[in-house]
PQR file of N, CA, C, O and H, with PARSE charges and radii, in Angstrom:
ATOM      1  N   MET A   1      25.088 108.744  21.913 -0.4000 1.5000
ATOM      2  CA  MET A   1      23.999 108.011  22.534 -0.0000 2.0000
ATOM      3  C   MET A   1      22.776 108.928  22.571  0.5500 1.7000
ATOM      4  O   MET A   1      22.842 110.041  23.091 -0.5500 1.4000
ATOM      5  N   SER A   2      21.669 108.454  22.018 -0.4000 1.5000
ATOM      6  CA  SER A   2      20.481 109.294  21.972 -0.0000 2.0000
ATOM      7  C   SER A   2      19.612 109.145  23.217  0.5500 1.7000
ATOM      8  O   SER A   2      18.873 110.064  23.569 -0.5500 1.4000
ATOM      9  H   SER A   2      21.616 107.549  21.595  0.4000 1.0000
ATOM     10  N   GLU A   3      19.696 107.992  23.888 -0.4000 1.5000
ATOM     11  CA  GLU A   3      18.934 107.819  25.125 -0.0000 2.0000
ATOM     12  C   GLU A   3      19.610 106.799  26.021  0.5500 1.7000
ATOM     13  O   GLU A   3      20.419 105.991  25.567 -0.5500 1.4000
ATOM     14  H   GLU A   3      20.297 107.245  23.602  0.4000 1.0000
ATOM     15  N   ILE A   4      19.264 106.849  27.301 -0.4000 1.5000
ATOM     16  CA  ILE A   4      19.777 105.910  28.282 -0.0000 2.0000
ATOM     17  C   ILE A   4      18.584 105.342  29.044  0.5500 1.7000
ATOM     18  O   ILE A   4      17.624 106.055  29.339 -0.5500 1.4000
ATOM     19  H   ILE A   4      18.606 107.506  27.669  0.4000 1.0000
ATOM     20  N   HIS A   5      18.657 104.060  29.356 -0.4000 1.5000
ATOM     21  CA  HIS A   5      17.569 103.366  30.048 -0.0000 2.0000
ATOM     22  C   HIS A   5      17.984 103.038  31.478  0.5500 1.7000
ATOM     23  O   HIS A   5      19.127 102.665  31.742 -0.5500 1.4000
ATOM     24  H   HIS A   5      19.437 103.482  29.117  0.4000 1.0000
ATOM     25  N   PHE A   6      17.035 103.185  32.388 -0.4000 1.5000
ATOM     26  CA  PHE A   6      17.228 102.805  33.784 -0.0000 2.0000
ATOM     27  C   PHE A   6      16.144 101.822  34.192  0.5500 1.7000
ATOM     28  O   PHE A   6      14.978 101.982  33.833 -0.5500 1.4000
ATOM     29  H   PHE A   6      16.106 103.488  32.173  0.4000 1.0000
ATOM     30  N   ILE A   7      16.538 100.808  34.943 -0.4000 1.5000
ATOM     31  CA  ILE A   7      15.586  99.906  35.587 -0.0000 2.0000
ATOM     32  C   ILE A   7      15.399 100.425  37.006  0.5500 1.7000
ATOM     33  O   ILE A   7      16.368 100.562  37.752 -0.5500 1.4000
ATOM     34  H   ILE A   7      17.486 100.677  35.234  0.4000 1.0000
ATOM     35  N   VAL A   8      14.167 100.712  37.376 -0.4000 1.5000
ATOM     36  CA  VAL A   8      13.866 101.267  38.700 -0.0000 2.0000
ATOM     37  C   VAL A   8      13.086 100.230  39.490  0.5500 1.7000
ATOM     38  O   VAL A   8      12.086  99.690  39.019 -0.5500 1.4000
ATOM     39  H   VAL A   8      13.380 100.600  36.770  0.4000 1.0000
ATOM     40  N   GLU A   9      13.565  99.959  40.708 -0.4000 1.5000
ATOM     41  CA  GLU A   9      12.889  99.009  41.598 -0.0000 2.0000
ATOM     42  C   GLU A   9      12.632  99.672  42.938  0.5500 1.7000
ATOM     43  O   GLU A   9      13.357 100.581  43.342 -0.5500 1.4000
ATOM     44  H   GLU A   9      14.378 100.398  41.091  0.4000 1.0000
ATOM     45  N   GLU A  10      11.592  99.210  43.629 -0.4000 1.5000
ATOM     46  CA  GLU A  10      11.354  99.667  44.988 -0.0000 2.0000
ATOM     47  C   GLU A  10      12.406  99.034  45.889  0.5500 1.7000
ATOM     48  O   GLU A  10      12.646  97.829  45.818 -0.5500 1.4000
ATOM     49  H   GLU A  10      11.003  98.472  43.301  0.4000 1.0000
ATOM     50  N   ALA A  11      13.030  99.839  46.732 -0.4000 1.5000
ATOM     51  CA  ALA A  11      14.038  99.330  47.664 -0.0000 2.0000
ATOM     52  C   ALA A  11      13.343  98.659  48.843  0.5500 1.7000
ATOM     53  O   ALA A  11      12.281  99.115  49.267 -0.5500 1.4000
ATOM     54  H   ALA A  11      12.835 100.818  46.791  0.4000 1.0000
ATOM     55  N   PRO A  12      13.925  97.578  49.385 -0.5600 1.5000
ATOM     56  CA  PRO A  12      13.298  96.875  50.515  0.2800 2.0000
ATOM     57  C   PRO A  12      13.079  97.779  51.730  0.5500 1.7000
ATOM     58  O   PRO A  12      12.104  97.608  52.462 -0.5500 1.4000
ATOM     59  N   GLU A  13      13.977  98.737  51.948 -0.4000 1.5000
ATOM     60  CA  GLU A  13      13.861  99.628  53.105 -0.0000 2.0000
ATOM     61  C   GLU A  13      13.020 100.867  52.803  0.5500 1.7000
ATOM     62  O   GLU A  13      12.880 101.749  53.651 -0.5500 1.4000
ATOM     63  H   GLU A  13      14.770  98.876  51.354  0.4000 1.0000
ATOM     64  N   GLY A  14      12.465 100.931  51.599 -0.4000 1.5000
ATOM     65  CA  GLY A  14      11.648 102.067  51.177 -0.0000 2.0000
ATOM     66  C   GLY A  14      12.386 102.901  50.146  0.5500 1.7000
ATOM     67  O   GLY A  14      13.615 102.872  50.081 -0.5500 1.4000
ATOM     68  H   GLY A  14      12.580 100.215  50.911  0.4000 1.0000
ATOM     69  N   GLY A  15      11.656 103.630  49.358 -0.4000 1.5000
ATOM     70  CA  GLY A  15      12.260 104.437  48.306 -0.0000 2.0000
ATOM     71  C   GLY A  15      12.478 103.635  47.043  0.5500 1.7000
ATOM     72  O   GLY A  15      11.873 102.582  46.846 -0.5500 1.4000
ATOM     73  H   GLY A  15      10.658 103.654  49.411  0.4000 1.0000
ATOM     74  N   TYR A  16      13.360 104.151  46.182 -0.4000 1.5000
ATOM     75  CA  TYR A  16      13.594 103.555  44.869 -0.0000 2.0000
ATOM     76  C   TYR A  16      15.080 103.520  44.556  0.5500 1.7000
ATOM     77  O   TYR A  16      15.847 104.370  45.007 -0.5500 1.4000
ATOM     78  H   TYR A  16      13.851 105.006  46.343  0.4000 1.0000
ATOM     79  N   VAL A  17      15.473 102.515  43.770 -0.4000 1.5000
ATOM     80  CA  VAL A  17      16.837 102.390  43.279 -0.0000 2.0000
ATOM     81  C   VAL A  17      16.766 102.320  41.760  0.5500 1.7000
ATOM     82  O   VAL A  17      15.981 101.550  41.207 -0.5500 1.4000
ATOM     83  H   VAL A  17      14.849 101.824  43.404  0.4000 1.0000
ATOM     84  N   ALA A  18      17.589 103.126  41.081 -0.4000 1.5000
ATOM     85  CA  ALA A  18      17.630 103.146  39.612 -0.0000 2.0000
ATOM     86  C   ALA A  18      19.014 102.705  39.153  0.5500 1.7000
ATOM     87  O   ALA A  18      20.026 103.234  39.613 -0.5500 1.4000
ATOM     88  H   ALA A  18      18.227 103.751  41.530  0.4000 1.0000
ATOM     89  N   ARG A  19      19.054 101.729  38.241 -0.4000 1.5000
ATOM     90  CA  ARG A  19      20.308 101.227  37.671 -0.0000 2.0000
ATOM     91  C   ARG A  19      20.255 101.388  36.159  0.5500 1.7000
ATOM     92  O   ARG A  19      19.304 100.956  35.508 -0.5500 1.4000
ATOM     93  H   ARG A  19      18.232 101.299  37.867  0.4000 1.0000
ATOM     94  N   ALA A  20      21.287 102.014  35.612 -0.4000 1.5000
ATOM     95  CA  ALA A  20      21.348 102.220  34.172 -0.0000 2.0000
ATOM     96  C   ALA A  20      21.667 100.908  33.462  0.5500 1.7000
ATOM     97  O   ALA A  20      22.400 100.072  33.990 -0.5500 1.4000
ATOM     98  H   ALA A  20      22.059 102.366  36.141  0.4000 1.0000
ATOM     99  N   VAL A  21      21.121 100.736  32.283 -0.4000 1.5000
ATOM    100  CA  VAL A  21      21.415  99.593  31.431 -0.0000 2.0000
ATOM    101  C   VAL A  21      22.533 100.010  30.483  0.5500 1.7000
ATOM    102  O   VAL A  21      22.368 100.940  29.693 -0.5500 1.4000
ATOM    103  H   VAL A  21      20.525 101.415  31.855  0.4000 1.0000
ATOM    104  N   GLY A  22      23.671  99.320  30.563 -0.4000 1.5000
ATOM    105  CA  GLY A  22      24.781  99.609  29.668 -0.0000 2.0000
ATOM    106  C   GLY A  22      25.722 100.701  30.137  0.5500 1.7000
ATOM    107  O   GLY A  22      26.641 101.078  29.409 -0.5500 1.4000
ATOM    108  H   GLY A  22      23.805  98.565  31.204  0.4000 1.0000
ATOM    109  N   ALA A  23      25.511 101.216  31.336 -0.4000 1.5000
ATOM    110  CA  ALA A  23      26.407 102.228  31.916 -0.0000 2.0000
ATOM    111  C   ALA A  23      26.489 101.968  33.418  0.5500 1.7000
ATOM    112  O   ALA A  23      25.554 101.434  34.015 -0.5500 1.4000
ATOM    113  H   ALA A  23      24.764 100.910  31.927  0.4000 1.0000
ATOM    114  N   ASP A  24      27.595 102.342  34.016 -0.4000 1.5000
ATOM    115  CA  ASP A  24      27.786 102.136  35.454 -0.0000 2.0000
ATOM    116  C   ASP A  24      27.225 103.311  36.241  0.5500 1.7000
ATOM    117  O   ASP A  24      27.969 104.113  36.805 -0.5500 1.4000
ATOM    118  H   ASP A  24      28.355 102.775  33.531  0.4000 1.0000
ATOM    119  N   ILE A  25      25.894 103.400  36.269 -0.4000 1.5000
ATOM    120  CA  ILE A  25      25.220 104.477  37.002 -0.0000 2.0000
ATOM    121  C   ILE A  25      24.157 103.835  37.888  0.5500 1.7000
ATOM    122  O   ILE A  25      23.297 103.097  37.408 -0.5500 1.4000
ATOM    123  H   ILE A  25      25.289 102.749  35.811  0.4000 1.0000
ATOM    124  N   VAL A  26      24.225 104.125  39.188 -0.4000 1.5000
ATOM    125  CA  VAL A  26      23.222 103.668  40.152 -0.0000 2.0000
ATOM    126  C   VAL A  26      22.907 104.849  41.058  0.5500 1.7000
ATOM    127  O   VAL A  26      23.815 105.538  41.523 -0.5500 1.4000
ATOM    128  H   VAL A  26      24.924 104.725  39.578  0.4000 1.0000
ATOM    129  N   THR A  27      21.634 105.083  41.306 -0.4000 1.5000
ATOM    130  CA  THR A  27      21.239 106.147  42.226 -0.0000 2.0000
ATOM    131  C   THR A  27      19.959 105.733  42.931  0.5500 1.7000
ATOM    132  O   THR A  27      19.273 104.805  42.502 -0.5500 1.4000
ATOM    133  H   THR A  27      20.896 104.524  40.928  0.4000 1.0000
ATOM    134  N   GLU A  28      19.643 106.431  44.017 -0.4000 1.5000
ATOM    135  CA  GLU A  28      18.440 106.095  44.783 -0.0000 2.0000
ATOM    136  C   GLU A  28      17.817 107.359  45.350  0.5500 1.7000
ATOM    137  O   GLU A  28      18.460 108.404  45.451 -0.5500 1.4000
ATOM    138  H   GLU A  28      20.200 107.185  44.365  0.4000 1.0000
ATOM    139  N   ALA A  29      16.535 107.232  45.722 -0.4000 1.5000
ATOM    140  CA  ALA A  29      15.803 108.360  46.296 -0.0000 2.0000
ATOM    141  C   ALA A  29      14.599 107.835  47.064  0.5500 1.7000
ATOM    142  O   ALA A  29      14.202 106.681  46.903 -0.5500 1.4000
ATOM    143  H   ALA A  29      16.014 106.383  45.640  0.4000 1.0000
ATOM    144  N   ASP A  30      14.026 108.692  47.899 -0.4000 1.5000
ATOM    145  CA  ASP A  30      12.882 108.307  48.722 -0.0000 2.0000
ATOM    146  C   ASP A  30      11.561 108.279  47.971  0.5500 1.7000
ATOM    147  O   ASP A  30      10.659 107.523  48.329 -0.5500 1.4000
ATOM    148  H   ASP A  30      14.349 109.629  48.030  0.4000 1.0000
ATOM    149  N   ASP A  31      11.440 109.105  46.922 -0.4000 1.5000
ATOM    150  CA  ASP A  31      10.191 109.155  46.155 -0.0000 2.0000
ATOM    151  C   ASP A  31      10.516 109.383  44.674  0.5500 1.7000
ATOM    152  O   ASP A  31      11.652 109.697  44.319 -0.5500 1.4000
ATOM    153  H   ASP A  31      12.173 109.720  46.631  0.4000 1.0000
ATOM    154  N   LEU A  32       9.513 109.222  43.829 -0.4000 1.5000
ATOM    155  CA  LEU A  32       9.745 109.319  42.385 -0.0000 2.0000
ATOM    156  C   LEU A  32      10.174 110.715  41.915  0.5500 1.7000
ATOM    157  O   LEU A  32      11.079 110.808  41.086 -0.5500 1.4000
ATOM    158  H   LEU A  32       8.590 108.967  44.118  0.4000 1.0000
ATOM    159  N   PRO A  33       9.568 111.805  42.408 -0.5600 1.5000
ATOM    160  CA  PRO A  33      10.060 113.118  41.972  0.2800 2.0000
ATOM    161  C   PRO A  33      11.540 113.333  42.328  0.5500 1.7000
ATOM    162  O   PRO A  33      12.295 113.894  41.533 -0.5500 1.4000
ATOM    163  N   SER A  34      11.945 112.892  43.503 -0.4000 1.5000
ATOM    164  CA  SER A  34      13.351 113.001  43.904 -0.0000 2.0000
ATOM    165  C   SER A  34      14.228 112.097  43.050  0.5500 1.7000
ATOM    166  O   SER A  34      15.357 112.457  42.720 -0.5500 1.4000
ATOM    167  H   SER A  34      11.332 112.436  44.148  0.4000 1.0000
ATOM    168  N   LEU A  35      13.716 110.931  42.694 -0.4000 1.5000
ATOM    169  CA  LEU A  35      14.478 110.017  41.852 -0.0000 2.0000
ATOM    170  C   LEU A  35      14.719 110.628  40.471  0.5500 1.7000
ATOM    171  O   LEU A  35      15.807 110.480  39.914 -0.5500 1.4000
ATOM    172  H   LEU A  35      12.798 110.639  42.963  0.4000 1.0000
ATOM    173  N   HIS A  36      13.728 111.303  39.920 -0.4000 1.5000
ATOM    174  CA  HIS A  36      13.893 111.967  38.623 -0.0000 2.0000
ATOM    175  C   HIS A  36      15.074 112.939  38.687  0.5500 1.7000
ATOM    176  O   HIS A  36      15.911 112.967  37.784 -0.5500 1.4000
ATOM    177  H   HIS A  36      12.844 111.423  40.372  0.4000 1.0000
ATOM    178  N   SER A  37      15.134 113.720  39.739 -0.4000 1.5000
ATOM    179  CA  SER A  37      16.219 114.681  39.910 -0.0000 2.0000
ATOM    180  C   SER A  37      17.565 113.981  40.081  0.5500 1.7000
ATOM    181  O   SER A  37      18.564 114.398  39.495 -0.5500 1.4000
ATOM    182  H   SER A  37      14.454 113.697  40.472  0.4000 1.0000
ATOM    183  N   GLN A  38      17.590 112.915  40.883 -0.4000 1.5000
ATOM    184  CA  GLN A  38      18.830 112.170  41.133 -0.0000 2.0000
ATOM    185  C   GLN A  38      19.343 111.515  39.850  0.5500 1.7000
ATOM    186  O   GLN A  38      20.546 111.519  39.592 -0.5500 1.4000
ATOM    187  H   GLN A  38      16.779 112.575  41.359  0.4000 1.0000
ATOM    188  N   VAL A  39      18.444 110.956  39.049 -0.4000 1.5000
ATOM    189  CA  VAL A  39      18.837 110.305  37.799 -0.0000 2.0000
ATOM    190  C   VAL A  39      19.417 111.340  36.833  0.5500 1.7000
ATOM    191  O   VAL A  39      20.460 111.101  36.224 -0.5500 1.4000
ATOM    192  H   VAL A  39      17.467 110.952  39.258  0.4000 1.0000
ATOM    193  N   ARG A  40      18.748 112.485  36.690 -0.4000 1.5000
ATOM    194  CA  ARG A  40      19.274 113.537  35.814 -0.0000 2.0000
ATOM    195  C   ARG A  40      20.668 113.974  36.258  0.5500 1.7000
ATOM    196  O   ARG A  40      21.571 114.118  35.435 -0.5500 1.4000
ATOM    197  H   ARG A  40      17.901 112.678  37.185  0.4000 1.0000
ATOM    198  N   ASP A  41      20.837 114.184  37.569 -0.4000 1.5000
ATOM    199  CA  ASP A  41      22.126 114.606  38.101 -0.0000 2.0000
ATOM    200  C   ASP A  41      23.196 113.551  37.834  0.5500 1.7000
ATOM    201  O   ASP A  41      24.309 113.885  37.428 -0.5500 1.4000
ATOM    202  H   ASP A  41      20.103 114.066  38.238  0.4000 1.0000
ATOM    203  N   ALA A  42      22.865 112.281  38.060 -0.4000 1.5000
ATOM    204  CA  ALA A  42      23.827 111.194  37.845 -0.0000 2.0000
ATOM    205  C   ALA A  42      24.234 111.102  36.374  0.5500 1.7000
ATOM    206  O   ALA A  42      25.405 110.874  36.069 -0.5500 1.4000
ATOM    207  H   ALA A  42      21.961 112.009  38.389  0.4000 1.0000
ATOM    208  N   VAL A  43      23.284 111.275  35.468 -0.4000 1.5000
ATOM    209  CA  VAL A  43      23.592 111.224  34.028 -0.0000 2.0000
ATOM    210  C   VAL A  43      24.508 112.388  33.646  0.5500 1.7000
ATOM    211  O   VAL A  43      25.463 112.206  32.890 -0.5500 1.4000
ATOM    212  H   VAL A  43      22.333 111.460  35.715  0.4000 1.0000
ATOM    213  N   HIS A  44      24.220 113.577  34.164 -0.4000 1.5000
ATOM    214  CA  HIS A  44      25.066 114.745  33.858 -0.0000 2.0000
ATOM    215  C   HIS A  44      26.474 114.565  34.413  0.5500 1.7000
ATOM    216  O   HIS A  44      27.438 115.017  33.795 -0.5500 1.4000
ATOM    217  H   HIS A  44      23.444 113.725  34.778  0.4000 1.0000
ATOM    218  N   CYS A  45      26.611 113.914  35.564 -0.4000 1.5000
ATOM    219  CA  CYS A  45      27.933 113.666  36.149 -0.0000 2.0000
ATOM    220  C   CYS A  45      28.698 112.587  35.373  0.5500 1.7000
ATOM    221  O   CYS A  45      29.924 112.646  35.278 -0.5500 1.4000
ATOM    222  H   CYS A  45      25.828 113.546  36.066  0.4000 1.0000
ATOM    223  N   HIS A  46      27.990 111.616  34.828 -0.4000 1.5000
ATOM    224  CA  HIS A  46      28.625 110.470  34.176 -0.0000 2.0000
ATOM    225  C   HIS A  46      29.155 110.796  32.780  0.5500 1.7000
ATOM    226  O   HIS A  46      30.218 110.313  32.390 -0.5500 1.4000
ATOM    227  H   HIS A  46      26.994 111.568  34.905  0.4000 1.0000
ATOM    228  N   PHE A  47      28.422 111.607  32.035 -0.4000 1.5000
ATOM    229  CA  PHE A  47      28.777 111.880  30.637 -0.0000 2.0000
ATOM    230  C   PHE A  47      29.447 113.239  30.493  0.5500 1.7000
ATOM    231  O   PHE A  47      29.127 114.181  31.218 -0.5500 1.4000
ATOM    232  H   PHE A  47      27.558 111.999  32.352  0.4000 1.0000
ATOM    233  N   ASP A  48      30.389 113.331  29.544 -0.4000 1.5000
ATOM    234  CA  ASP A  48      31.047 114.592  29.226 -0.0000 2.0000
ATOM    235  C   ASP A  48      30.111 115.478  28.417  0.5500 1.7000
ATOM    236  O   ASP A  48      29.137 115.001  27.833 -0.5500 1.4000
ATOM    237  H   ASP A  48      30.649 112.566  28.955  0.4000 1.0000
ATOM    238  N   GLU A  49      30.418 116.784  28.389 -0.4000 1.5000
ATOM    239  CA  GLU A  49      29.658 117.723  27.561 -0.0000 2.0000
ATOM    240  C   GLU A  49      29.628 117.225  26.116  0.5500 1.7000
ATOM    241  O   GLU A  49      30.646 116.760  25.602 -0.5500 1.4000
ATOM    242  H   GLU A  49      31.208 117.172  28.863  0.4000 1.0000
ATOM    243  N   GLY A  50      28.501 117.316  25.474 -0.4000 1.5000
ATOM    244  CA  GLY A  50      28.364 116.875  24.100 -0.0000 2.0000
ATOM    245  C   GLY A  50      28.083 115.394  23.951  0.5500 1.7000
ATOM    246  O   GLY A  50      27.735 114.942  22.860 -0.5500 1.4000
ATOM    247  H   GLY A  50      27.675 117.693  25.892  0.4000 1.0000
ATOM    248  N   LYS A  51      28.225 114.628  25.019 -0.4000 1.5000
ATOM    249  CA  LYS A  51      27.977 113.178  24.989 -0.0000 2.0000
ATOM    250  C   LYS A  51      26.711 112.798  25.739  0.5500 1.7000
ATOM    251  O   LYS A  51      26.360 111.620  25.803 -0.5500 1.4000
ATOM    252  H   LYS A  51      28.507 114.995  25.905  0.4000 1.0000
ATOM    253  N   LEU A  52      26.018 113.784  26.308 -0.4000 1.5000
ATOM    254  CA  LEU A  52      24.803 113.506  27.081 -0.0000 2.0000
ATOM    255  C   LEU A  52      23.715 112.910  26.196  0.5500 1.7000
ATOM    256  O   LEU A  52      23.502 113.388  25.082 -0.5500 1.4000
ATOM    257  H   LEU A  52      26.303 114.741  26.256  0.4000 1.0000
ATOM    258  N   PRO A  53      23.022 111.873  26.670 -0.5600 1.5000
ATOM    259  CA  PRO A  53      21.884 111.352  25.906  0.2800 2.0000
ATOM    260  C   PRO A  53      20.748 112.382  25.900  0.5500 1.7000
ATOM    261  O   PRO A  53      20.609 113.175  26.831 -0.5500 1.4000
ATOM    262  N   GLY A  54      19.960 112.355  24.858 -0.4000 1.5000
ATOM    263  CA  GLY A  54      18.841 113.283  24.741 -0.0000 2.0000
ATOM    264  C   GLY A  54      17.649 112.899  25.593  0.5500 1.7000
ATOM    265  O   GLY A  54      16.872 113.761  26.007 -0.5500 1.4000
ATOM    266  H   GLY A  54      20.073 111.711  24.102  0.4000 1.0000
ATOM    267  N   LEU A  55      17.498 111.600  25.859 -0.4000 1.5000
ATOM    268  CA  LEU A  55      16.366 111.096  26.639 -0.0000 2.0000
ATOM    269  C   LEU A  55      16.847 110.163  27.734  0.5500 1.7000
ATOM    270  O   LEU A  55      17.844 109.457  27.586 -0.5500 1.4000
ATOM    271  H   LEU A  55      18.129 110.900  25.523  0.4000 1.0000
ATOM    272  N   ILE A  56      16.112 110.179  28.835 -0.4000 1.5000
ATOM    273  CA  ILE A  56      16.322 109.217  29.921 -0.0000 2.0000
ATOM    274  C   ILE A  56      15.022 108.445  30.064  0.5500 1.7000
ATOM    275  O   ILE A  56      13.971 109.033  30.317 -0.5500 1.4000
ATOM    276  H   ILE A  56      15.302 110.752  28.955  0.4000 1.0000
ATOM    277  N   ARG A  57      15.089 107.133  29.904 -0.4000 1.5000
ATOM    278  CA  ARG A  57      13.896 106.283  30.057 -0.0000 2.0000
ATOM    279  C   ARG A  57      13.985 105.534  31.373  0.5500 1.7000
ATOM    280  O   ARG A  57      15.011 104.930  31.686 -0.5500 1.4000
ATOM    281  H   ARG A  57      15.943 106.655  29.698  0.4000 1.0000
ATOM    282  N   LEU A  58      12.896 105.576  32.149 -0.4000 1.5000
ATOM    283  CA  LEU A  58      12.818 104.843  33.403 -0.0000 2.0000
ATOM    284  C   LEU A  58      11.811 103.716  33.244  0.5500 1.7000
ATOM    285  O   LEU A  58      10.643 103.947  32.931 -0.5500 1.4000
ATOM    286  H   LEU A  58      12.063 106.067  31.895  0.4000 1.0000
ATOM    287  N   HIS A  59      12.274 102.506  33.460 -0.4000 1.5000
ATOM    288  CA  HIS A  59      11.385 101.342  33.450 -0.0000 2.0000
ATOM    289  C   HIS A  59      11.167 100.983  34.911  0.5500 1.7000
ATOM    290  O   HIS A  59      12.061 100.442  35.562 -0.5500 1.4000
ATOM    291  H   HIS A  59      13.223 102.318  33.714  0.4000 1.0000
ATOM    292  N   ILE A  60       9.979 101.285  35.427 -0.4000 1.5000
ATOM    293  CA  ILE A  60       9.691 101.119  36.857 -0.0000 2.0000
ATOM    294  C   ILE A  60       8.989  99.788  37.072  0.5500 1.7000
ATOM    295  O   ILE A  60       7.932  99.520  36.500 -0.5500 1.4000
ATOM    296  H   ILE A  60       9.253 101.725  34.898  0.4000 1.0000
ATOM    297  N   THR A  61       9.607  98.955  37.916 -0.4000 1.5000
ATOM    298  CA  THR A  61       9.029  97.650  38.231 -0.0000 2.0000
ATOM    299  C   THR A  61       8.616  97.612  39.690  0.5500 1.7000
ATOM    300  O   THR A  61       9.197  98.295  40.534 -0.5500 1.4000
ATOM    301  H   THR A  61      10.466  99.173  38.380  0.4000 1.0000
ATOM    302  N   ARG A  62       7.618  96.816  39.971 -0.4000 1.5000
ATOM    303  CA  ARG A  62       7.150  96.663  41.346 -0.0000 2.0000
ATOM    304  C   ARG A  62       6.739  95.212  41.541  0.5500 1.7000
ATOM    305  O   ARG A  62       6.032  94.633  40.716 -0.5500 1.4000
ATOM    306  H   ARG A  62       7.146  96.262  39.286  0.4000 1.0000
ATOM    307  N   GLU A  63       7.186  94.646  42.627 -0.4000 1.5000
ATOM    308  CA  GLU A  63       6.853  93.263  42.922 -0.0000 2.0000
ATOM    309  C   GLU A  63       5.775  93.218  43.993  0.5500 1.7000
ATOM    310  O   GLU A  63       5.844  93.938  44.989 -0.5500 1.4000
ATOM    311  H   GLU A  63       7.760  95.116  43.298  0.4000 1.0000
ATOM    312  N   GLU A  64       4.780  92.366  43.780 -0.4000 1.5000
ATOM    313  CA  GLU A  64       3.727  92.153  44.766 -0.0000 2.0000
ATOM    314  C   GLU A  64       3.593  90.661  45.015  0.5500 1.7000
ATOM    315  O   GLU A  64       3.706  89.851  44.095 -0.5500 1.4000
ATOM    316  H   GLU A  64       4.724  91.781  42.971  0.4000 1.0000
ATOM    317  N   VAL A  65       3.357  90.313  46.252 -0.4000 1.5000
ATOM    318  CA  VAL A  65       3.169  88.908  46.617 -0.0000 2.0000
ATOM    319  C   VAL A  65       1.750  88.778  47.166  0.5500 1.7000
ATOM    320  O   VAL A  65       1.332  89.539  48.039 -0.5500 1.4000
ATOM    321  H   VAL A  65       3.266  90.971  46.999  0.4000 1.0000
ATOM    322  N   LEU A  66       1.019  87.799  46.636 -0.4000 1.5000
ATOM    323  CA  LEU A  66      -0.352  87.551  47.068 -0.0000 2.0000
ATOM    324  C   LEU A  66      -0.451  86.171  47.691  0.5500 1.7000
ATOM    325  O   LEU A  66       0.210  85.237  47.237 -0.5500 1.4000
ATOM    326  H   LEU A  66       1.357  87.181  45.927  0.4000 1.0000
ATOM    327  N   ALA A  67      -1.251  86.037  48.704 -0.4000 1.5000
ATOM    328  CA  ALA A  67      -1.512  84.712  49.273 -0.0000 2.0000
ATOM    329  C   ALA A  67      -2.386  83.927  48.303  0.5500 1.7000
ATOM    330  O   ALA A  67      -3.300  84.479  47.690 -0.5500 1.4000
ATOM    331  H   ALA A  67      -1.787  86.796  49.073  0.4000 1.0000
ATOM    332  N   ALA A  68      -2.102  82.656  48.173 -0.4000 1.5000
ATOM    333  CA  ALA A  68      -2.858  81.819  47.243 -0.0000 2.0000
ATOM    334  C   ALA A  68      -4.203  81.436  47.797  0.5500 1.7000
ATOM    335  O   ALA A  68      -4.965  80.731  47.135 -0.5500 1.4000
ATOM    336  H   ALA A  68      -1.360  82.208  48.672  0.4000 1.0000
TER
END
């Protein structure tokens, strides 16, 4: 695997939740710099040596609601 993708959403209680696409990896953090570290750690824990993806892509989404 050359790269792994994560969908990142803002958590309702604050912070961020990242879910991998195609792998059973979920992690969360209070801010984006912490999330970067948590995602790297989770990927290293999930994959065996020699199987680590070369890139981690984060697709960050944010929902906003506006009054009409």
